[in-house]
C-alpha positions as CSV (number, residue, x, y, z in Angstrom):
1,M,-6.2,11.4,7.9
2,L,-10.1,10.8,6.5
3,A,-11.5,13.3,8.0
4,V,-8.6,15.5,6.3
5,V,-10.1,14.0,3.1
6,R,-13.0,14.9,3.7
7,R,-12.7,18.5,4.2
8,L,-11.0,18.3,1.3
9,L,-13.7,17.6,-0.8
10,A,-16.0,19.9,0.4
11,R,-14.3,22.6,-0.7
12,G,-14.3,21.5,-4.1
13,H,-11.0,19.7,-4.3
14,T,-10.5,16.1,-6.2
15,V,-8.5,14.0,-4.1
16,R,-7.4,10.1,-4.9
17,V,-6.7,7.9,-2.2
18,I,-4.1,5.1,-2.3
19,S,-4.0,2.5,0.0
20,D,-4.9,-1.1,1.2
21,P,-7.7,-2.6,-0.4
22,C,-9.3,-2.7,3.1
23,N,-9.7,0.9,3.1
24,R,-11.8,0.9,0.0
25,S,-15.4,0.9,1.3
26,E,-14.1,3.2,4.0
27,V,-12.4,5.3,1.7
28,E,-15.1,5.6,-0.8
29,E,-17.7,6.8,1.5
30,T,-15.9,10.2,1.9
31,G,-16.9,10.4,-2.2
32,A,-12.5,10.5,-2.8
33,S,-11.6,7.7,-5.2
34,F,-9.1,5.2,-4.9
35,A,-6.9,2.8,-6.1
36,A,-5.3,-0.5,-3.9
37,W,-1.6,-0.9,-4.0
38,T,-0.6,-3.1,-6.8
39,R,3.4,-3.5,-6.3
40,A,3.3,-2.8,-2.4
41,P,2.7,-5.3,0.0
42,H,-1.2,-4.8,1.0
43,R,-4.1,-5.9,3.3
44,V,-7.1,-7.7,1.8
45,D,-8.7,-7.4,5.4
46,K,-7.6,-6.2,9.1
47,S,-7.5,-9.2,10.4
48,K,-4.5,-10.2,12.5
49,D,-3.4,-12.4,10.7
50,T,-2.9,-10.0,7.6
51,D,-0.9,-7.5,9.7
52,P,2.2,-7.2,8.3
53,L,4.1,-5.8,11.9
54,R,2.7,-8.1,14.3
55,D,4.2,-6.1,16.9
56,W,2.2,-7.6,19.8
57,E,4.9,-10.1,19.2
58,V,7.8,-8.5,19.8
59,K,9.4,-8.0,23.1
60,S,13.1,-6.0,22.2
61,P,12.9,-2.7,21.0
62,P,15.8,-3.1,19.1
63,A,13.5,-5.8,17.3
64,L,10.5,-3.7,17.1
65,I,12.3,-0.9,15.3
66,G,13.6,-3.5,12.6
67,R,10.0,-4.5,12.0
68,L,8.6,-0.8,11.6
69,R,11.9,-0.1,9.2
70,D,11.7,-3.1,7.0
71,H,8.0,-3.5,6.9
72,L,6.7,-0.1,7.0
73,F,9.1,2.8,6.7
74,V,12.2,1.4,4.3
75,G,11.3,-2.2,3.2
76,P,8.3,-1.4,1.2
77,A,9.1,2.3,-0.4
78,Q,10.4,1.0,-3.8
79,A,7.3,-0.4,-4.2
80,Q,4.8,2.0,-3.2
81,A,7.2,4.6,-4.5
82,Q,6.3,3.1,-8.1
83,D,2.7,2.6,-7.6
84,V,2.3,6.3,-6.2
85,L,4.0,7.6,-9.1
86,D,1.8,5.8,-11.8
87,E,-0.7,7.5,-9.8
88,A,0.0,10.7,-9.6
89,R,0.9,10.7,-13.2
90,R,-2.4,9.1,-14.2
91,V,-4.4,12.1,-12.3
92,S,-2.1,14.7,-12.7
93,A,-1.6,15.6,-9.5
94,D,-0.8,18.7,-7.5
95,V,0.2,17.3,-4.2
96,I,1.2,14.4,-2.4
97,V,-0.3,13.6,0.8
98,T,0.9,10.7,2.9
99,S,1.4,9.2,6.7
100,E,4.6,10.2,7.9
101,M,5.8,6.3,8.5
102,L,5.5,5.9,4.6
103,F,8.6,7.2,2.8
104,G,7.9,5.5,-0.5
105,P,5.4,8.0,-1.6
106,M,8.0,10.8,-0.3
107,V,11.0,9.4,-3.0
108,A,8.2,9.4,-5.3
109,A,6.8,13.4,-4.7
110,E,10.4,14.3,-5.2
111,A,10.9,11.8,-8.5
112,A,8.5,13.6,-10.2
113,G,9.1,16.6,-9.1
114,L,5.7,17.2,-7.0
115,P,5.2,19.0,-3.6
116,C,4.6,16.2,-0.6
117,V,3.2,17.0,2.4
118,A,3.1,14.2,5.6
119,L,0.1,14.0,8.0
120,S,0.9,12.8,11.2
121,A,-2.1,11.6,12.8
122,N,-0.7,11.5,16.4
123,V,2.3,13.6,18.1
124,Y,5.1,14.4,16.0
125,L,7.6,11.3,16.1
126,F,10.9,12.2,14.8
127,P,14.0,13.0,16.9
128,Q,13.9,16.3,18.1
129,P,16.2,18.3,20.3
130,G,14.3,18.9,24.1
131,V,12.2,16.1,23.4
132,P,12.4,12.6,24.9
133,P,12.9,9.8,22.0
134,F,9.8,8.2,20.9
135,G,8.9,5.1,22.6
136,P,9.5,4.8,26.5
137,G,7.0,7.1,27.1
138,L,9.9,9.3,29.1
139,Q,9.1,12.6,30.8
140,P,11.4,15.2,29.4
141,A,14.9,15.9,30.9
142,T,15.6,18.0,33.8
143,S,18.9,17.3,34.7
144,P,21.8,16.1,32.8
145,F,21.2,12.5,33.5
146,G,17.8,12.7,31.8
147,R,19.6,14.4,29.0
148,L,22.3,11.9,28.4
149,R,19.7,8.9,28.8
150,D,18.0,10.7,25.8
151,R,21.0,10.9,23.9
152,I,21.6,7.4,24.7
153,I,18.3,5.9,23.5
154,R,18.1,8.5,20.5
155,S,21.3,7.2,19.1
156,L,20.6,3.5,19.3
157,A,17.0,3.8,17.3
158,L,18.7,6.3,14.9
159,R,21.3,3.5,14.8
160,E,18.8,0.6,14.0
161,F,16.9,2.5,12.0
162,G,19.7,3.4,10.1
163,K,20.2,0.1,9.2
164,G,18.0,0.7,6.4
165,T,19.4,3.4,4.7
166,V,21.4,1.3,1.9
167,A,18.3,-0.5,0.9
168,F,16.8,2.6,0.9
169,N,19.3,4.3,-1.1
170,E,19.0,1.9,-3.6
171,T,15.2,3.1,-4.1
172,R,16.6,6.9,-4.4
173,R,19.0,6.0,-6.9
174,G,16.3,3.7,-9.2
175,L,14.8,6.9,-9.5
176,G,17.3,8.9,-10.2
177,L,17.9,10.6,-6.7
178,P,21.4,11.4,-5.0
179,P,21.7,9.3,-1.9
180,V,21.3,10.0,1.7
181,S,22.8,9.7,5.2
182,H,19.9,8.5,7.0
183,P,16.5,7.1,5.9
184,F,15.0,10.0,8.2
185,D,16.7,12.8,5.8
186,Q,14.0,12.4,2.8
187,L,11.4,14.4,6.1
188,Q,13.8,17.3,5.2
189,R,12.7,17.2,2.1
190,L,8.7,17.7,3.1
191,S,6.9,20.6,2.0
192,S,5.9,20.5,5.5
193,H,4.8,18.0,7.9
194,L,1.6,18.5,9.4
195,V,1.0,17.1,13.1
196,L,-2.6,16.8,13.6
197,T,-3.2,17.3,17.5
198,S,-3.0,20.2,19.4
199,A,0.9,21.6,20.3
200,A,-0.7,22.4,23.9
201,F,-0.5,18.7,24.5
202,D,2.6,17.9,22.4
203,F,6.2,18.2,23.9
204,Q,7.9,21.5,22.1
205,S,10.7,21.0,21.0
206,T,13.6,23.6,21.5
207,N,14.4,23.5,17.7
208,P,11.7,22.6,15.5
209,P,12.4,21.2,12.1
210,S,11.4,24.0,9.4
211,Q,8.4,21.7,7.8
212,L,6.9,21.1,11.3
213,A,3.5,22.9,12.1
214,Y,0.8,22.0,14.3
215,V,-2.3,22.0,12.7
216,G,-5.2,20.8,15.3
217,P,-6.7,17.2,16.0
218,E,-9.5,16.0,13.9
219,L,-11.9,15.1,16.4
220,D,-14.6,13.0,14.3
221,D,-15.7,9.9,15.0
222,P,-14.7,7.0,12.6
223,A,-17.8,6.3,9.9
224,W,-18.1,2.8,11.1
225,S,-18.8,3.8,14.7
226,S,-22.6,2.7,15.5
227,P,-25.3,4.9,17.2
228,W,-25.5,5.0,21.0
229,L,-28.7,3.9,23.0
230,S,-27.7,3.8,26.7
231,P,-29.1,0.4,28.6
232,W,-29.4,2.1,31.8
233,L,-32.1,4.9,32.8
234,S,-31.9,8.3,32.3
235,S,-31.7,8.9,36.0
236,D,-29.0,6.5,37.0
237,R,-26.5,9.1,38.5
238,R,-23.2,6.7,38.7
239,P,-20.3,7.8,37.3
240,L,-19.8,6.9,33.4
241,V,-16.5,5.1,32.5
242,L,-15.8,4.9,29.2
243,V,-13.2,2.2,27.6
244,G,-11.5,2.3,24.7
245,F,-8.8,-0.5,23.2
246,S,-8.0,0.1,20.1
247,T,-9.6,-0.8,16.5
248,T,-6.8,-2.9,15.9
249,F,-5.4,-5.9,17.6
250,Q,-2.8,-5.8,19.6
251,N,-3.1,-9.0,21.9
252,Q,-5.7,-7.0,24.3
253,I,-8.0,-9.4,25.3
254,D,-6.8,-10.2,28.3
255,V,-6.3,-6.7,29.1
256,L,-10.0,-5.8,28.3
257,R,-11.1,-8.7,30.9
258,R,-9.1,-7.7,33.4
259,V,-10.7,-4.1,33.1
260,I,-14.3,-5.5,32.9
261,D,-13.4,-7.3,35.9
262,A,-12.4,-4.0,37.5
263,L,-15.3,-2.5,37.0
264,S,-17.6,-4.7,37.9
265,R,-16.1,-4.1,41.2
266,L,-17.1,-0.6,41.5
267,D,-20.1,1.3,41.6
268,V,-20.0,3.0,38.1
269,R,-21.8,2.1,34.7
270,A,-19.4,1.2,32.1
271,V,-19.3,1.4,28.5
272,V,-16.4,-1.2,26.9
273,T,-16.2,-0.5,22.8
274,A,-14.1,-3.9,21.7
275,G,-13.6,-2.4,18.5
276,P,-13.7,-4.3,15.2
277,A,-10.4,-6.5,15.9
278,I,-11.8,-7.8,19.2
279,Q,-15.3,-10.6,19.3
280,S,-17.7,-9.3,22.3
281,A,-18.5,-12.4,23.1
282,E,-14.9,-13.1,23.8
283,L,-15.3,-10.9,26.7
284,P,-16.7,-11.4,30.0
285,T,-20.0,-9.8,31.2
286,A,-21.0,-7.6,34.6
287,P,-24.6,-6.3,35.2
288,N,-22.8,-2.7,35.3
289,V,-20.4,-3.1,32.2
290,H,-22.2,-2.6,28.5
291,V,-20.0,-4.4,25.7
292,C,-20.6,-3.0,22.3
293,V,-18.5,-3.5,19.0
294,S,-18.2,0.3,18.7
295,A,-19.8,3.8,19.5
296,P,-19.3,7.4,19.3
297,H,-16.8,8.3,21.8
298,S,-17.3,12.1,21.3
299,E,-21.0,11.5,22.4
300,L,-20.4,8.9,25.2
301,M,-17.4,11.3,26.7
302,K,-19.9,14.0,26.9
303,E,-21.1,12.1,29.6
304,A,-17.8,10.3,31.1
305,S,-16.2,10.7,34.5
306,V,-13.3,8.9,33.1
307,V,-11.6,6.9,30.4
308,V,-9.8,3.6,30.4
309,T,-7.7,3.3,27.6
310,H,-4.8,1.9,25.8
311,C,-3.9,5.5,24.7
312,G,-3.9,5.8,21.3
313,H,-3.8,9.0,20.2
314,G,-7.8,9.4,18.8
315,T,-9.2,8.5,21.9
316,V,-6.5,10.0,24.1
317,I,-7.3,13.7,22.2
318,R,-11.2,13.0,21.9
319,A,-11.2,12.4,26.1
320,L,-9.2,15.6,26.5
321,A,-11.4,18.0,24.0
322,A,-14.6,16.2,26.3
323,G,-12.1,17.4,29.3
324,V,-12.5,13.7,30.9
325,P,-9.5,12.8,32.8
326,L,-7.8,9.3,32.0
327,V,-6.2,5.5,33.0
328,C,-3.9,4.8,30.4
329,M,-2.4,1.5,29.7
330,P,-0.4,1.8,26.9
331,M,0.4,-1.3,25.0
332,G,2.8,0.3,23.1
333,R,3.3,2.1,19.6
334,D,2.5,5.3,19.6
335,Q,0.7,4.7,23.6
336,N,3.6,4.8,25.5
337,E,4.3,8.6,24.5
338,N,0.7,9.3,24.4
339,A,0.8,8.6,28.1
340,A,3.8,10.2,28.9
341,R,1.8,13.5,28.3
342,V,-1.5,13.1,30.0
343,V,0.8,12.3,32.9
344,F,3.1,15.5,32.1
345,H,-0.6,17.8,31.8
346,G,-1.9,16.0,35.4
347,A,-5.3,14.8,33.0
348,G,-5.0,11.0,34.6
349,I,-2.5,8.7,35.6
350,R,-0.5,5.8,34.0
351,I,-0.5,1.9,35.0
352,R,1.1,-1.3,33.6
353,P,-1.1,-3.2,30.7
354,T,-0.3,-6.3,33.2
355,A,-1.7,-4.3,36.4
356,T,-4.4,-6.7,38.3
357,S,-7.6,-6.0,38.4
358,A,-7.7,-5.1,42.1
359,A,-5.1,-2.8,40.6
360,I,-6.7,-1.1,37.3
361,A,-10.1,-0.6,40.2
362,R,-7.8,1.1,42.4
363,A,-6.6,3.6,39.8
364,V,-10.1,4.0,38.4
365,R,-11.2,5.2,41.6
366,R,-8.6,7.5,42.6
367,V,-9.1,9.1,39.2
368,L,-12.9,9.5,40.1
369,E,-12.0,10.7,43.6
370,T,-9.4,12.9,42.8
371,T,-10.5,16.1,40.7
372,T,-7.0,17.4,40.2
373,Y,-7.4,15.1,37.2
374,A,-10.3,16.1,35.8
375,E,-9.5,20.0,35.8
376,R,-6.2,19.3,34.0
377,A,-7.9,17.8,32.0
378,R,-10.7,20.8,31.4
379,A,-7.9,22.8,31.3
380,L,-6.2,21.5,28.5
381,S,-10.1,21.3,26.4
382,V,-10.2,24.6,25.7
383,Q,-6.9,25.4,23.6
384,I,-7.6,21.6,22.1
385,L,-11.2,22.4,21.3
386,Q,-10.0,25.8,19.6
387,D,-7.5,24.1,18.0
388,A,-9.9,21.6,16.2
389,K,-12.1,24.1,15.5
390,N,-9.5,26.5,13.4
391,S,-7.9,23.8,12.0
392,R,-4.8,24.8,9.3
393,A,-4.6,21.4,8.0
394,V,-6.4,22.0,4.6
395,P,-5.7,26.4,4.1
396,V,-2.0,24.5,4.3
397,L,-2.6,22.1,1.3
398,E,-4.5,24.7,-0.5
399,G,-1.7,27.3,-0.1
400,I,1.2,24.4,-1.1
401,A,-1.5,23.4,-4.4
402,G,-1.7,27.4,-4.9
403,R,2.4,26.9,-6.3
404,G,2.5,30.5,-4.8
405,D,-0.7,31.8,-4.8
406,N,-1.1,31.6,-1.0
407,D,-2.3,35.7,-0.8
408,D,-5.2,35.2,-3.1
409,S,-7.1,31.9,-2.0
410,D,-9.5,32.1,-4.6
411,R,-6.7,31.8,-7.2
412,G,-5.2,29.2,-5.1
413,R,-7.8,27.2,-5.2
414,R,-8.6,27.1,-8.6
415,A,-5.4,25.8,-9.1
416,S,-5.5,23.0,-6.8
417,T,-8.9,22.2,-8.1
418,A,-8.1,22.1,-11.7
419,T,-6.1,19.1,-10.9
420,P,-6.7,16.3,-8.4
421,M,-4.8,16.8,-5.0
422,Q,-4.0,12.9,-3.7
423,A,-3.8,11.3,-0.7
424,A,-1.2,8.5,-0.1
425,S,-2.0,6.5,2.8
426,S,-2.4,2.8,4.4
427,A,-3.9,0.7,7.1
428,R,-1.5,0.0,9.6
């Protein structure tokens, strides 16, 4: 989302971001102004102790949906809406832009009569005809049994999220809005829903929502990535394996230990970016494995032969943009879905996060030695790079802010520059 903020600022727009206090420095480094949540629950740091979901503790899908519903989508909606309304009035916002998981800012925009745009920094999460239900990481149905499977899982998920309907309607009524039948109905009130990935990567619906637009991925490395200096000689021709398992805590230490042990058995060079949530000292060492807090993935992927990952969208889409195949070890969140798409496109393989070191080593060796994985990844990279280069996120936002001036881009830009565009987001 900050990549979109930077491009809006570069085009002369004013952007104010509402988020957790722990995100202040990253936001202000872009040049945007910052406001912290006040009424809404918020995090002062990014440690596991302040994570409101603690999703790594949850084993059952209904329990996980309940946490998402109560701590992210619906539970804090009223407080978020009040915070966003205060800021929107203070800065005379033209557009409210929010994470697709925050329904509070959507309600605020509707109450204020402002256009609202949702951003998905991942594949599209919500139910669509012809697309497997989000969560398990299923392949598209090709038989009556598969379609029945999808209907059952989808209905169960909708029912669990629907348990928040009464509370969500209380939020809407408090702002003078009529009730909805289900919290997901709020999505129909969006001006646009921008999916920050390539349509070539995601599964495509037979009847997508009218607001849905694939606008291309953002491939920038995080601003906090450290400069890269290889510990190996330039003459070292062993394949490079890049390992990345989330910038946030998912209880991934044990997985990383097994990955490092697996790579220590192979004739490769390996770079493990532990991320800010893990202390590098907690991980084992090996002569051929370099462990660091961070490194610019886009630079390393130019040389990498395989990426081993939990399968977060950012890591996956950067790897595929570079034409690098993957060994996917999804641990939750959107990762099962990303892994499913990697497998569908033949650009890598999926193994369990509980896989032994020997199984991980076999998987890496298989991807290294089977050329079709790299060929499929390179084929995808052509479209992904084109979509990233021609990203439509900012033009769409400018058109919405222009209030009908879409056929005169300069007038639309002045209209949106005169008063700020506002982006609302939250650390997760």
